[in-house]
N, C-alpha and C positions, 0 to 999 in steps of 0.2 A: 416426481419429486421435480421440483425447481432447478435448471443450471443457470449458475452464474459464473461469471467469467470477471476474473481479476486484473486487473492493466495496471501495469507497476509504471510509476512516471516519479522517476532521480531528479528531474532539474533539468536534466539536458538534454533525454531521450525518453520514451514512453516505449513499452513492449507489451502490447497488446497477446490477451490470452484467450490463444484460439480453441485451447481445449473445453476448459471450464471443469468446472467441478458442480455435481450432483450433491444438493444441500435439504434438508428440510423448509428452510426457510431464509429470509433477511436476517434474522438477529443471529442465526447461525452461519451465515455469511460474513455477516460483521466482525465475528471471535474468529473467525479463518482468518480475515485478513488482519486483523488485530496482531494474532499470533505470526503470521508471515513478513507481517511488519517490523513488529518486533526483531525475529531473526535475522529481514536483511538487512536492517539498519546496525545492529552487531557485526553481521560479517564485512558491512561496511568498512565498519570505524574500526576495523583491525589494519585496513589497509590504508586506507586515505583517507580524506576529511571530506563531507558527505556533503551534497548539496544545501541549500539553507529548507527546502523543503522535501521532502520525501513523504510519496503518497500513491495509495493502493485503491484506484478508483475498482467500484464494483457496478456490472452492468448487466443488465438480464440478455435472455435469449434474443431480443429484439432490438440489443443495440443501446439500449434504454440506459443513460447510468441511474442508480438509484442508491450510491451512496458513495462518500471518499473517508476513507481514514489517510490521515495524515500526522507523520511527526514536523516538528520544525530543530532545526539543530543548529545553535549559536554560543558563540565566545565572546565575553565580556569582562571588561577589565575589573577588579574589585573594586568597589568605592574605596576613596581615601581615607 
């Protein structure tokens, strides 16, 4: 089973995943990243204002980036 690594980029710093997770394929890794990103965003929003873009970058065992899953945070005034 392939191993995928999930690096978190909060706009200020990148935290590299040194352990990785064995998952059946890239769609399973994407699903894992989506869930983790939602959990991370919720945790950050409870305590502070997040960076404009929060991402989890998925890479393979060779370090090649395969996919990036991102959320954008913005606040805009209501139209007059």
